[in-house]
mmCIF entry with sequence, helices, sheets and N, C-alpha, C, O atoms, coordinates in Angstrom:
data_MODEL
# 
_entry.id   MODEL 
# 
_entity.id                         1 
_entity.type                       polymer 
_entity.pdbx_number_of_molecules   1 
# 
_entity_poly.entity_id                      1 
_entity_poly.type                           'polypeptide(L)' 
_entity_poly.nstd_linkage                   no 
_entity_poly.nstd_monomer                   no 
_entity_poly.pdbx_seq_one_letter_code       MTAHIRVPVLLCHGAKDVFSPASHFAWLAERIPRATAVLDPQAAHFAALRR 
_entity_poly.pdbx_seq_one_letter_code_can   MTAHIRVPVLLCHGAKDVFSPASHFAWLAERIPRATAVLDPQAAHFAALRR 
_entity_poly.pdbx_strand_id                 A 
# 
loop_
_entity_poly_seq.entity_id 
_entity_poly_seq.num 
_entity_poly_seq.mon_id 
_entity_poly_seq.hetero 
1 1  MET n 
1 2  THR n 
1 3  ALA n 
1 4  HIS n 
1 5  ILE n 
1 6  ARG n 
1 7  VAL n 
1 8  PRO n 
1 9  VAL n 
1 10 LEU n 
1 11 LEU n 
1 12 CYS n 
1 13 HIS n 
1 14 GLY n 
1 15 ALA n 
1 16 LYS n 
1 17 ASP n 
1 18 VAL n 
1 19 PHE n 
1 20 SER n 
1 21 PRO n 
1 22 ALA n 
1 23 SER n 
1 24 HIS n 
1 25 PHE n 
1 26 ALA n 
1 27 TRP n 
1 28 LEU n 
1 29 ALA n 
1 30 GLU n 
1 31 ARG n 
1 32 ILE n 
1 33 PRO n 
1 34 ARG n 
1 35 ALA n 
1 36 THR n 
1 37 ALA n 
1 38 VAL n 
1 39 LEU n 
1 40 ASP n 
1 41 PRO n 
1 42 GLN n 
1 43 ALA n 
1 44 ALA n 
1 45 HIS n 
1 46 PHE n 
1 47 ALA n 
1 48 ALA n 
1 49 LEU n 
1 50 ARG n 
1 51 ARG n 
# 
_struct_asym.id          A 
_struct_asym.entity_id   1 
# 
loop_
_struct_conf.conf_type_id 
_struct_conf.id 
_struct_conf.pdbx_PDB_helix_id 
_struct_conf.beg_label_comp_id 
_struct_conf.beg_label_asym_id 
_struct_conf.beg_label_seq_id 
_struct_conf.pdbx_beg_PDB_ins_code 
_struct_conf.end_label_comp_id 
_struct_conf.end_label_asym_id 
_struct_conf.end_label_seq_id 
_struct_conf.pdbx_end_PDB_ins_code 
_struct_conf.beg_auth_comp_id 
_struct_conf.beg_auth_asym_id 
_struct_conf.beg_auth_seq_id 
_struct_conf.end_auth_comp_id 
_struct_conf.end_auth_asym_id 
_struct_conf.end_auth_seq_id 
_struct_conf.pdbx_PDB_helix_class 
_struct_conf.details 
_struct_conf.pdbx_PDB_helix_length 
HELX_P HELX_P1 AA1 THR A 2  ? HIS A 4  ? THR A 2  HIS A 4  5 ? 3  
HELX_P HELX_P2 AA2 ALA A 22 ? ARG A 31 ? ALA A 22 ARG A 31 1 ? 10 
HELX_P HELX_P3 AA3 HIS A 45 ? ARG A 50 ? HIS A 45 ARG A 50 5 ? 6  
# 
_struct_conf_type.id          HELX_P 
_struct_conf_type.criteria    ? 
_struct_conf_type.reference   ? 
# 
_struct_sheet.id               AA1 
_struct_sheet.type             ? 
_struct_sheet.number_strands   2 
_struct_sheet.details          ? 
# 
_struct_sheet_order.sheet_id     AA1 
_struct_sheet_order.range_id_1   1 
_struct_sheet_order.range_id_2   2 
_struct_sheet_order.offset       ? 
_struct_sheet_order.sense        parallel 
# 
loop_
_struct_sheet_range.sheet_id 
_struct_sheet_range.id 
_struct_sheet_range.beg_label_comp_id 
_struct_sheet_range.beg_label_asym_id 
_struct_sheet_range.beg_label_seq_id 
_struct_sheet_range.pdbx_beg_PDB_ins_code 
_struct_sheet_range.end_label_comp_id 
_struct_sheet_range.end_label_asym_id 
_struct_sheet_range.end_label_seq_id 
_struct_sheet_range.pdbx_end_PDB_ins_code 
_struct_sheet_range.beg_auth_comp_id 
_struct_sheet_range.beg_auth_asym_id 
_struct_sheet_range.beg_auth_seq_id 
_struct_sheet_range.end_auth_comp_id 
_struct_sheet_range.end_auth_asym_id 
_struct_sheet_range.end_auth_seq_id 
AA1 1 VAL A 9  ? GLY A 14 ? VAL A 9  GLY A 14 
AA1 2 ALA A 35 ? ASP A 40 ? ALA A 35 ASP A 40 
# 
loop_
_atom_site.group_PDB 
_atom_site.id 
_atom_site.type_symbol 
_atom_site.label_atom_id 
_atom_site.label_alt_id 
_atom_site.label_comp_id 
_atom_site.label_asym_id 
_atom_site.label_entity_id 
_atom_site.label_seq_id 
_atom_site.pdbx_PDB_ins_code 
_atom_site.Cartn_x 
_atom_site.Cartn_y 
_atom_site.Cartn_z 
_atom_site.occupancy 
_atom_site.B_iso_or_equiv 
_atom_site.pdbx_formal_charge 
_atom_site.auth_seq_id 
_atom_site.auth_comp_id 
_atom_site.auth_asym_id 
_atom_site.auth_atom_id 
_atom_site.pdbx_PDB_model_num 
ATOM 1   N N  . MET A 1 1  ? 0.973   1.585   16.507  1.00 0.00 ? 1  MET A N  1 
ATOM 2   C CA . MET A 1 1  ? -0.414  1.156   16.362  1.00 0.00 ? 1  MET A CA 1 
ATOM 3   C C  . MET A 1 1  ? -0.562  0.086   15.267  1.00 0.00 ? 1  MET A C  1 
ATOM 4   O O  . MET A 1 1  ? -1.334  -0.860  15.421  1.00 0.00 ? 1  MET A O  1 
ATOM 5   N N  . THR A 1 2  ? 0.187   0.245   14.157  1.00 0.00 ? 2  THR A N  1 
ATOM 6   C CA . THR A 1 2  ? 0.077   -0.711  13.083  1.00 0.00 ? 2  THR A CA 1 
ATOM 7   C C  . THR A 1 2  ? 0.526   -2.113  13.481  1.00 0.00 ? 2  THR A C  1 
ATOM 8   O O  . THR A 1 2  ? 0.056   -3.096  12.908  1.00 0.00 ? 2  THR A O  1 
ATOM 9   N N  . ALA A 1 3  ? 1.442   -2.221  14.470  1.00 0.00 ? 3  ALA A N  1 
ATOM 10  C CA . ALA A 1 3  ? 1.940   -3.512  14.926  1.00 0.00 ? 3  ALA A CA 1 
ATOM 11  C C  . ALA A 1 3  ? 0.843   -4.320  15.597  1.00 0.00 ? 3  ALA A C  1 
ATOM 12  O O  . ALA A 1 3  ? 0.999   -5.528  15.774  1.00 0.00 ? 3  ALA A O  1 
ATOM 13  N N  . HIS A 1 4  ? -0.264  -3.690  15.975  1.00 0.00 ? 4  HIS A N  1 
ATOM 14  C CA . HIS A 1 4  ? -1.363  -4.384  16.623  1.00 0.00 ? 4  HIS A CA 1 
ATOM 15  C C  . HIS A 1 4  ? -2.314  -5.063  15.652  1.00 0.00 ? 4  HIS A C  1 
ATOM 16  O O  . HIS A 1 4  ? -3.202  -5.801  16.078  1.00 0.00 ? 4  HIS A O  1 
ATOM 17  N N  . ILE A 1 5  ? -2.150  -4.833  14.377  1.00 0.00 ? 5  ILE A N  1 
ATOM 18  C CA . ILE A 1 5  ? -3.020  -5.443  13.356  1.00 0.00 ? 5  ILE A CA 1 
ATOM 19  C C  . ILE A 1 5  ? -2.678  -6.942  13.289  1.00 0.00 ? 5  ILE A C  1 
ATOM 20  O O  . ILE A 1 5  ? -1.522  -7.310  13.081  1.00 0.00 ? 5  ILE A O  1 
ATOM 21  N N  . ARG A 1 6  ? -3.670  -7.780  13.462  1.00 0.00 ? 6  ARG A N  1 
ATOM 22  C CA . ARG A 1 6  ? -3.455  -9.232  13.532  1.00 0.00 ? 6  ARG A CA 1 
ATOM 23  C C  . ARG A 1 6  ? -4.047  -10.039 12.402  1.00 0.00 ? 6  ARG A C  1 
ATOM 24  O O  . ARG A 1 6  ? -3.978  -11.268 12.408  1.00 0.00 ? 6  ARG A O  1 
ATOM 25  N N  . VAL A 1 7  ? -4.632  -9.356  11.427  1.00 0.00 ? 7  VAL A N  1 
ATOM 26  C CA . VAL A 1 7  ? -5.219  -10.050 10.288  1.00 0.00 ? 7  VAL A CA 1 
ATOM 27  C C  . VAL A 1 7  ? -4.389  -9.742  9.044   1.00 0.00 ? 7  VAL A C  1 
ATOM 28  O O  . VAL A 1 7  ? -3.684  -8.734  9.005   1.00 0.00 ? 7  VAL A O  1 
ATOM 29  N N  . PRO A 1 8  ? -4.465  -10.601 8.030   1.00 0.00 ? 8  PRO A N  1 
ATOM 30  C CA . PRO A 1 8  ? -3.733  -10.307 6.790   1.00 0.00 ? 8  PRO A CA 1 
ATOM 31  C C  . PRO A 1 8  ? -4.268  -9.002  6.147   1.00 0.00 ? 8  PRO A C  1 
ATOM 32  O O  . PRO A 1 8  ? -5.469  -8.732  6.160   1.00 0.00 ? 8  PRO A O  1 
ATOM 33  N N  . VAL A 1 9  ? -3.359  -8.229  5.603   1.00 0.00 ? 9  VAL A N  1 
ATOM 34  C CA . VAL A 1 9  ? -3.699  -6.945  4.981   1.00 0.00 ? 9  VAL A CA 1 
ATOM 35  C C  . VAL A 1 9  ? -3.116  -6.918  3.587   1.00 0.00 ? 9  VAL A C  1 
ATOM 36  O O  . VAL A 1 9  ? -1.972  -7.325  3.384   1.00 0.00 ? 9  VAL A O  1 
ATOM 37  N N  . LEU A 1 10 ? -3.885  -6.445  2.625   1.00 0.00 ? 10 LEU A N  1 
ATOM 38  C CA . LEU A 1 10 ? -3.432  -6.257  1.258   1.00 0.00 ? 10 LEU A CA 1 
ATOM 39  C C  . LEU A 1 10 ? -3.331  -4.756  1.000   1.00 0.00 ? 10 LEU A C  1 
ATOM 40  O O  . LEU A 1 10 ? -4.325  -4.032  1.047   1.00 0.00 ? 10 LEU A O  1 
ATOM 41  N N  . LEU A 1 11 ? -2.109  -4.309  0.726   1.00 0.00 ? 11 LEU A N  1 
ATOM 42  C CA . LEU A 1 11 ? -1.880  -2.893  0.414   1.00 0.00 ? 11 LEU A CA 1 
ATOM 43  C C  . LEU A 1 11 ? -1.608  -2.806  -1.086  1.00 0.00 ? 11 LEU A C  1 
ATOM 44  O O  . LEU A 1 11 ? -0.721  -3.485  -1.603  1.00 0.00 ? 11 LEU A O  1 
ATOM 45  N N  . CYS A 1 12 ? -2.371  -1.972  -1.776  1.00 0.00 ? 12 CYS A N  1 
ATOM 46  C CA . CYS A 1 12 ? -2.167  -1.777  -3.204  1.00 0.00 ? 12 CYS A CA 1 
ATOM 47  C C  . CYS A 1 12 ? -1.889  -0.277  -3.430  1.00 0.00 ? 12 CYS A C  1 
ATOM 48  O O  . CYS A 1 12 ? -2.556  0.598   -2.879  1.00 0.00 ? 12 CYS A O  1 
ATOM 49  N N  . HIS A 1 13 ? -0.895  -0.036  -4.248  1.00 0.00 ? 13 HIS A N  1 
ATOM 50  C CA . HIS A 1 13 ? -0.522  1.387   -4.467  1.00 0.00 ? 13 HIS A CA 1 
ATOM 51  C C  . HIS A 1 13 ? -0.010  1.540   -5.910  1.00 0.00 ? 13 HIS A C  1 
ATOM 52  O O  . HIS A 1 13 ? 0.586   0.627   -6.481  1.00 0.00 ? 13 HIS A O  1 
ATOM 53  N N  . GLY A 1 14 ? -0.262  2.705   -6.462  1.00 0.00 ? 14 GLY A N  1 
ATOM 54  C CA . GLY A 1 14 ? 0.234   3.006   -7.789  1.00 0.00 ? 14 GLY A CA 1 
ATOM 55  C C  . GLY A 1 14 ? 1.478   3.880   -7.700  1.00 0.00 ? 14 GLY A C  1 
ATOM 56  O O  . GLY A 1 14 ? 1.470   4.891   -6.998  1.00 0.00 ? 14 GLY A O  1 
ATOM 57  N N  . ALA A 1 15 ? 2.513   3.518   -8.377  1.00 0.00 ? 15 ALA A N  1 
ATOM 58  C CA . ALA A 1 15 ? 3.765   4.268   -8.347  1.00 0.00 ? 15 ALA A CA 1 
ATOM 59  C C  . ALA A 1 15 ? 3.627   5.663   -8.936  1.00 0.00 ? 15 ALA A C  1 
ATOM 60  O O  . ALA A 1 15 ? 4.433   6.546   -8.644  1.00 0.00 ? 15 ALA A O  1 
ATOM 61  N N  . LYS A 1 16 ? 2.591   5.867   -9.778  1.00 0.00 ? 16 LYS A N  1 
ATOM 62  C CA . LYS A 1 16 ? 2.356   7.182   -10.388 1.00 0.00 ? 16 LYS A CA 1 
ATOM 63  C C  . LYS A 1 16 ? 1.369   8.034   -9.580  1.00 0.00 ? 16 LYS A C  1 
ATOM 64  O O  . LYS A 1 16 ? 0.883   9.052   -10.075 1.00 0.00 ? 16 LYS A O  1 
ATOM 65  N N  . ASP A 1 17 ? 1.078   7.634   -8.371  1.00 0.00 ? 17 ASP A N  1 
ATOM 66  C CA . ASP A 1 17 ? 0.183   8.396   -7.519  1.00 0.00 ? 17 ASP A CA 1 
ATOM 67  C C  . ASP A 1 17 ? 0.825   9.696   -7.089  1.00 0.00 ? 17 ASP A C  1 
ATOM 68  O O  . ASP A 1 17 ? 1.880   9.677   -6.455  1.00 0.00 ? 17 ASP A O  1 
ATOM 69  N N  . VAL A 1 18 ? 0.211   10.844  -7.421  1.00 0.00 ? 18 VAL A N  1 
ATOM 70  C CA . VAL A 1 18 ? 0.768   12.129  -7.056  1.00 0.00 ? 18 VAL A CA 1 
ATOM 71  C C  . VAL A 1 18 ? 0.154   12.667  -5.768  1.00 0.00 ? 18 VAL A C  1 
ATOM 72  O O  . VAL A 1 18 ? 0.606   13.699  -5.272  1.00 0.00 ? 18 VAL A O  1 
ATOM 73  N N  . PHE A 1 19 ? -0.851  12.012  -5.212  1.00 0.00 ? 19 PHE A N  1 
ATOM 74  C CA . PHE A 1 19 ? -1.511  12.440  -4.011  1.00 0.00 ? 19 PHE A CA 1 
ATOM 75  C C  . PHE A 1 19 ? -0.945  11.789  -2.760  1.00 0.00 ? 19 PHE A C  1 
ATOM 76  O O  . PHE A 1 19 ? -0.855  12.431  -1.713  1.00 0.00 ? 19 PHE A O  1 
ATOM 77  N N  . SER A 1 20 ? -0.573  10.556  -2.854  1.00 0.00 ? 20 SER A N  1 
ATOM 78  C CA . SER A 1 20 ? -0.044  9.787   -1.742  1.00 0.00 ? 20 SER A CA 1 
ATOM 79  C C  . SER A 1 20 ? 1.254   9.127   -2.185  1.00 0.00 ? 20 SER A C  1 
ATOM 80  O O  . SER A 1 20 ? 1.227   8.257   -3.056  1.00 0.00 ? 20 SER A O  1 
ATOM 81  N N  . PRO A 1 21 ? 2.379   9.511   -1.617  1.00 0.00 ? 21 PRO A N  1 
ATOM 82  C CA . PRO A 1 21 ? 3.664   9.017   -2.117  1.00 0.00 ? 21 PRO A CA 1 
ATOM 83  C C  . PRO A 1 21 ? 3.880   7.534   -1.829  1.00 0.00 ? 21 PRO A C  1 
ATOM 84  O O  . PRO A 1 21 ? 3.425   6.997   -0.818  1.00 0.00 ? 21 PRO A O  1 
ATOM 85  N N  . ALA A 1 22 ? 4.594   6.894   -2.760  1.00 0.00 ? 22 ALA A N  1 
ATOM 86  C CA . ALA A 1 22 ? 4.926   5.487   -2.593  1.00 0.00 ? 22 ALA A CA 1 
ATOM 87  C C  . ALA A 1 22 ? 5.749   5.239   -1.354  1.00 0.00 ? 22 ALA A C  1 
ATOM 88  O O  . ALA A 1 22 ? 5.734   4.135   -0.810  1.00 0.00 ? 22 ALA A O  1 
ATOM 89  N N  . SER A 1 23 ? 6.473   6.253   -0.895  1.00 0.00 ? 23 SER A N  1 
ATOM 90  C CA . SER A 1 23 ? 7.252   6.098   0.331   1.00 0.00 ? 23 SER A CA 1 
ATOM 91  C C  . SER A 1 23 ? 6.361   5.836   1.546   1.00 0.00 ? 23 SER A C  1 
ATOM 92  O O  . SER A 1 23 ? 6.754   5.107   2.456   1.00 0.00 ? 23 SER A O  1 
ATOM 93  N N  . HIS A 1 24 ? 5.183   6.418   1.564   1.00 0.00 ? 24 HIS A N  1 
ATOM 94  C CA . HIS A 1 24 ? 4.258   6.152   2.677   1.00 0.00 ? 24 HIS A CA 1 
ATOM 95  C C  . HIS A 1 24 ? 3.698   4.735   2.567   1.00 0.00 ? 24 HIS A C  1 
ATOM 96  O O  . HIS A 1 24 ? 3.537   4.055   3.581   1.00 0.00 ? 24 HIS A O  1 
ATOM 97  N N  . PHE A 1 25 ? 3.410   4.301   1.392   1.00 0.00 ? 25 PHE A N  1 
ATOM 98  C CA . PHE A 1 25 ? 2.985   2.918   1.139   1.00 0.00 ? 25 PHE A CA 1 
ATOM 99  C C  . PHE A 1 25 ? 4.025   1.943   1.652   1.00 0.00 ? 25 PHE A C  1 
ATOM 100 O O  . PHE A 1 25 ? 3.675   0.970   2.320   1.00 0.00 ? 25 PHE A O  1 
ATOM 101 N N  . ALA A 1 26 ? 5.276   2.174   1.363   1.00 0.00 ? 26 ALA A N  1 
ATOM 102 C CA . ALA A 1 26 ? 6.375   1.339   1.827   1.00 0.00 ? 26 ALA A CA 1 
ATOM 103 C C  . ALA A 1 26 ? 6.496   1.381   3.348   1.00 0.00 ? 26 ALA A C  1 
ATOM 104 O O  . ALA A 1 26 ? 6.731   0.350   3.979   1.00 0.00 ? 26 ALA A O  1 
ATOM 105 N N  . TRP A 1 27 ? 6.342   2.535   3.925   1.00 0.00 ? 27 TRP A N  1 
ATOM 106 C CA . TRP A 1 27 ? 6.403   2.727   5.360   1.00 0.00 ? 27 TRP A CA 1 
ATOM 107 C C  . TRP A 1 27 ? 5.331   1.875   6.058   1.00 0.00 ? 27 TRP A C  1 
ATOM 108 O O  . TRP A 1 27 ? 5.607   1.199   7.049   1.00 0.00 ? 27 TRP A O  1 
ATOM 109 N N  . LEU A 1 28 ? 4.094   1.924   5.517   1.00 0.00 ? 28 LEU A N  1 
ATOM 110 C CA . LEU A 1 28 ? 3.024   1.098   6.088   1.00 0.00 ? 28 LEU A CA 1 
ATOM 111 C C  . LEU A 1 28 ? 3.297   -0.393  5.946   1.00 0.00 ? 28 LEU A C  1 
ATOM 112 O O  . LEU A 1 28 ? 3.090   -1.166  6.882   1.00 0.00 ? 28 LEU A O  1 
ATOM 113 N N  . ALA A 1 29 ? 3.763   -0.787  4.771   1.00 0.00 ? 29 ALA A N  1 
ATOM 114 C CA . ALA A 1 29 ? 4.025   -2.193  4.493   1.00 0.00 ? 29 ALA A CA 1 
ATOM 115 C C  . ALA A 1 29 ? 5.062   -2.740  5.472   1.00 0.00 ? 29 ALA A C  1 
ATOM 116 O O  . ALA A 1 29 ? 4.956   -3.888  5.903   1.00 0.00 ? 29 ALA A O  1 
ATOM 117 N N  . GLU A 1 30 ? 6.046   -1.944  5.820   1.00 0.00 ? 30 GLU A N  1 
ATOM 118 C CA . GLU A 1 30 ? 7.085   -2.419  6.750   1.00 0.00 ? 30 GLU A CA 1 
ATOM 119 C C  . GLU A 1 30 ? 6.576   -2.555  8.175   1.00 0.00 ? 30 GLU A C  1 
ATOM 120 O O  . GLU A 1 30 ? 7.141   -3.315  8.962   1.00 0.00 ? 30 GLU A O  1 
ATOM 121 N N  . ARG A 1 31 ? 5.535   -1.845  8.513   1.00 0.00 ? 31 ARG A N  1 
ATOM 122 C CA . ARG A 1 31 ? 5.068   -1.809  9.887   1.00 0.00 ? 31 ARG A CA 1 
ATOM 123 C C  . ARG A 1 31 ? 3.837   -2.643  10.187  1.00 0.00 ? 31 ARG A C  1 
ATOM 124 O O  . ARG A 1 31 ? 3.486   -2.827  11.352  1.00 0.00 ? 31 ARG A O  1 
ATOM 125 N N  . ILE A 1 32 ? 3.178   -3.149  9.164   1.00 0.00 ? 32 ILE A N  1 
ATOM 126 C CA . ILE A 1 32 ? 1.994   -3.957  9.363   1.00 0.00 ? 32 ILE A CA 1 
ATOM 127 C C  . ILE A 1 32 ? 2.388   -5.433  9.220   1.00 0.00 ? 32 ILE A C  1 
ATOM 128 O O  . ILE A 1 32 ? 2.745   -5.878  8.129   1.00 0.00 ? 32 ILE A O  1 
ATOM 129 N N  . PRO A 1 33 ? 2.324   -6.182  10.313  1.00 0.00 ? 33 PRO A N  1 
ATOM 130 C CA . PRO A 1 33 ? 2.669   -7.609  10.235  1.00 0.00 ? 33 PRO A CA 1 
ATOM 131 C C  . PRO A 1 33 ? 1.737   -8.311  9.246   1.00 0.00 ? 33 PRO A C  1 
ATOM 132 O O  . PRO A 1 33 ? 0.545   -8.009  9.174   1.00 0.00 ? 33 PRO A O  1 
ATOM 133 N N  . ARG A 1 34 ? 2.292   -9.234  8.502   1.00 0.00 ? 34 ARG A N  1 
ATOM 134 C CA . ARG A 1 34 ? 1.536   -10.067 7.545   1.00 0.00 ? 34 ARG A CA 1 
ATOM 135 C C  . ARG A 1 34 ? 0.929   -9.267  6.389   1.00 0.00 ? 34 ARG A C  1 
ATOM 136 O O  . ARG A 1 34 ? -0.013  -9.727  5.743   1.00 0.00 ? 34 ARG A O  1 
ATOM 137 N N  . ALA A 1 35 ? 1.467   -8.068  6.128   1.00 0.00 ? 35 ALA A N  1 
ATOM 138 C CA . ALA A 1 35 ? 0.960   -7.264  5.001   1.00 0.00 ? 35 ALA A CA 1 
ATOM 139 C C  . ALA A 1 35 ? 1.536   -7.767  3.693   1.00 0.00 ? 35 ALA A C  1 
ATOM 140 O O  . ALA A 1 35 ? 2.719   -8.096  3.603   1.00 0.00 ? 35 ALA A O  1 
ATOM 141 N N  . THR A 1 36 ? 0.702   -7.821  2.701   1.00 0.00 ? 36 THR A N  1 
ATOM 142 C CA . THR A 1 36 ? 1.142   -8.114  1.319   1.00 0.00 ? 36 THR A CA 1 
ATOM 143 C C  . THR A 1 36 ? 1.077   -6.775  0.584   1.00 0.00 ? 36 THR A C  1 
ATOM 144 O O  . THR A 1 36 ? 0.020   -6.151  0.497   1.00 0.00 ? 36 THR A O  1 
ATOM 145 N N  . ALA A 1 37 ? 2.200   -6.354  0.068   1.00 0.00 ? 37 ALA A N  1 
ATOM 146 C CA . ALA A 1 37 ? 2.300   -5.058  -0.608  1.00 0.00 ? 37 ALA A CA 1 
ATOM 147 C C  . ALA A 1 37 ? 2.423   -5.234  -2.111  1.00 0.00 ? 37 ALA A C  1 
ATOM 148 O O  . ALA A 1 37 ? 3.305   -5.945  -2.592  1.00 0.00 ? 37 ALA A O  1 
ATOM 149 N N  . VAL A 1 38 ? 1.531   -4.580  -2.854  1.00 0.00 ? 38 VAL A N  1 
ATOM 150 C CA . VAL A 1 38 ? 1.555   -4.658  -4.296  1.00 0.00 ? 38 VAL A CA 1 
ATOM 151 C C  . VAL A 1 38 ? 1.699   -3.253  -4.837  1.00 0.00 ? 38 VAL A C  1 
ATOM 152 O O  . VAL A 1 38 ? 0.797   -2.429  -4.692  1.00 0.00 ? 38 VAL A O  1 
ATOM 153 N N  . LEU A 1 39 ? 2.845   -2.976  -5.466  1.00 0.00 ? 39 LEU A N  1 
ATOM 154 C CA . LEU A 1 39 ? 3.097   -1.681  -6.075  1.00 0.00 ? 39 LEU A CA 1 
ATOM 155 C C  . LEU A 1 39 ? 2.982   -1.806  -7.586  1.00 0.00 ? 39 LEU A C  1 
ATOM 156 O O  . LEU A 1 39 ? 3.796   -2.476  -8.221  1.00 0.00 ? 39 LEU A O  1 
ATOM 157 N N  . ASP A 1 40 ? 1.983   -1.170  -8.156  1.00 0.00 ? 40 ASP A N  1 
ATOM 158 C CA . ASP A 1 40 ? 1.790   -1.222  -9.602  1.00 0.00 ? 40 ASP A CA 1 
ATOM 159 C C  . ASP A 1 40 ? 2.547   -0.041  -10.253 1.00 0.00 ? 40 ASP A C  1 
ATOM 160 O O  . ASP A 1 40 ? 2.167   1.111   -10.044 1.00 0.00 ? 40 ASP A O  1 
ATOM 161 N N  . PRO A 1 41 ? 3.582   -0.302  -11.016 1.00 0.00 ? 41 PRO A N  1 
ATOM 162 C CA . PRO A 1 41 ? 4.423   0.778   -11.569 1.00 0.00 ? 41 PRO A CA 1 
ATOM 163 C C  . PRO A 1 41 ? 3.694   1.681   -12.567 1.00 0.00 ? 41 PRO A C  1 
ATOM 164 O O  . PRO A 1 41 ? 4.130   2.805   -12.819 1.00 0.00 ? 41 PRO A O  1 
ATOM 165 N N  . GLN A 1 42 ? 2.602   1.202   -13.129 1.00 0.00 ? 42 GLN A N  1 
ATOM 166 C CA . GLN A 1 42 ? 1.866   1.995   -14.144 1.00 0.00 ? 42 GLN A CA 1 
ATOM 167 C C  . GLN A 1 42 ? 0.617   2.675   -13.607 1.00 0.00 ? 42 GLN A C  1 
ATOM 168 O O  . GLN A 1 42 ? -0.022  3.432   -14.337 1.00 0.00 ? 42 GLN A O  1 
ATOM 169 N N  . ALA A 1 43 ? 0.250   2.430   -12.355 1.00 0.00 ? 43 ALA A N  1 
ATOM 170 C CA . ALA A 1 43 ? -1.018  2.928   -11.816 1.00 0.00 ? 43 ALA A CA 1 
ATOM 171 C C  . ALA A 1 43 ? -0.862  4.265   -11.130 1.00 0.00 ? 43 ALA A C  1 
ATOM 172 O O  . ALA A 1 43 ? 0.220   4.614   -10.657 1.00 0.00 ? 43 ALA A O  1 
ATOM 173 N N  . ALA A 1 44 ? -1.958  5.015   -11.079 1.00 0.00 ? 44 ALA A N  1 
ATOM 174 C CA . ALA A 1 44 ? -2.009  6.265   -10.365 1.00 0.00 ? 44 ALA A CA 1 
ATOM 175 C C  . ALA A 1 44 ? -2.938  6.140   -9.158  1.00 0.00 ? 44 ALA A C  1 
ATOM 176 O O  . ALA A 1 44 ? -3.201  5.031   -8.691  1.00 0.00 ? 44 ALA A O  1 
ATOM 177 N N  . HIS A 1 45 ? -3.430  7.256   -8.658  1.00 0.00 ? 45 HIS A N  1 
ATOM 178 C CA . HIS A 1 45 ? -4.160  7.294   -7.394  1.00 0.00 ? 45 HIS A CA 1 
ATOM 179 C C  . HIS A 1 45 ? -5.387  6.383   -7.312  1.00 0.00 ? 45 HIS A C  1 
ATOM 180 O O  . HIS A 1 45 ? -5.529  5.649   -6.334  1.00 0.00 ? 45 HIS A O  1 
ATOM 181 N N  . PHE A 1 46 ? -6.249  6.407   -8.277  1.00 0.00 ? 46 PHE A N  1 
ATOM 182 C CA . PHE A 1 46 ? -7.516  5.682   -8.190  1.00 0.00 ? 46 PHE A CA 1 
ATOM 183 C C  . PHE A 1 46 ? -7.464  4.269   -8.766  1.00 0.00 ? 46 PHE A C  1 
ATOM 184 O O  . PHE A 1 46 ? -8.508  3.626   -8.873  1.00 0.00 ? 46 PHE A O  1 
ATOM 185 N N  . ALA A 1 47 ? -6.311  3.773   -9.134  1.00 0.00 ? 47 ALA A N  1 
ATOM 186 C CA . ALA A 1 47 ? -6.228  2.441   -9.728  1.00 0.00 ? 47 ALA A CA 1 
ATOM 187 C C  . ALA A 1 47 ? -6.610  1.335   -8.735  1.00 0.00 ? 47 ALA A C  1 
ATOM 188 O O  . ALA A 1 47 ? -7.062  0.265   -9.144  1.00 0.00 ? 47 ALA A O  1 
ATOM 189 N N  . ALA A 1 48 ? -6.434  1.585   -7.455  1.00 0.00 ? 48 ALA A N  1 
ATOM 190 C CA . ALA A 1 48 ? -6.786  0.577   -6.476  1.00 0.00 ? 48 ALA A CA 1 
ATOM 191 C C  . ALA A 1 48 ? -8.282  0.252   -6.474  1.00 0.00 ? 48 ALA A C  1 
ATOM 192 O O  . ALA A 1 48 ? -8.682  -0.824  -6.030  1.00 0.00 ? 48 ALA A O  1 
ATOM 193 N N  . LEU A 1 49 ? -9.089  1.157   -6.958  1.00 0.00 ? 49 LEU A N  1 
ATOM 194 C CA . LEU A 1 49 ? -10.511 0.911   -7.039  1.00 0.00 ? 49 LEU A CA 1 
ATOM 195 C C  . LEU A 1 49 ? -10.826 -0.295  -7.928  1.00 0.00 ? 49 LEU A C  1 
ATOM 196 O O  . LEU A 1 49 ? -11.819 -0.987  -7.704  1.00 0.00 ? 49 LEU A O  1 
ATOM 197 N N  . ARG A 1 50 ? -9.990  -0.548  -8.930  1.00 0.00 ? 50 ARG A N  1 
ATOM 198 C CA . ARG A 1 50 ? -10.210 -1.703  -9.810  1.00 0.00 ? 50 ARG A CA 1 
ATOM 199 C C  . ARG A 1 50 ? -9.956  -3.018  -9.078  1.00 0.00 ? 50 ARG A C  1 
ATOM 200 O O  . ARG A 1 50 ? -10.494 -4.054  -9.469  1.00 0.00 ? 50 ARG A O  1 
ATOM 201 N N  . ARG A 1 51 ? -9.163  -2.993  -8.046  1.00 0.00 ? 51 ARG A N  1 
ATOM 202 C CA . ARG A 1 51 ? -8.825  -4.192  -7.282  1.00 0.00 ? 51 ARG A CA 1 
ATOM 203 C C  . ARG A 1 51 ? -9.912  -4.492  -6.318  1.00 0.00 ? 51 ARG A C  1 
ATOM 204 O O  . ARG A 1 51 ? -9.824  -5.468  -5.573  1.00 0.00 ? 51 ARG A O  1 
# 
């Protein structure tokens, strides 16, 4: 299903997120064409709200 996404996507994730693992973030980034993946090594779960 993710291969059908045709617009640019920005994925932001915090490496210190204990609710959603960074492995899932990486899995999505690999499967969404044209995705830009930003992994913040110091951020936790709600850090994406600042973006």
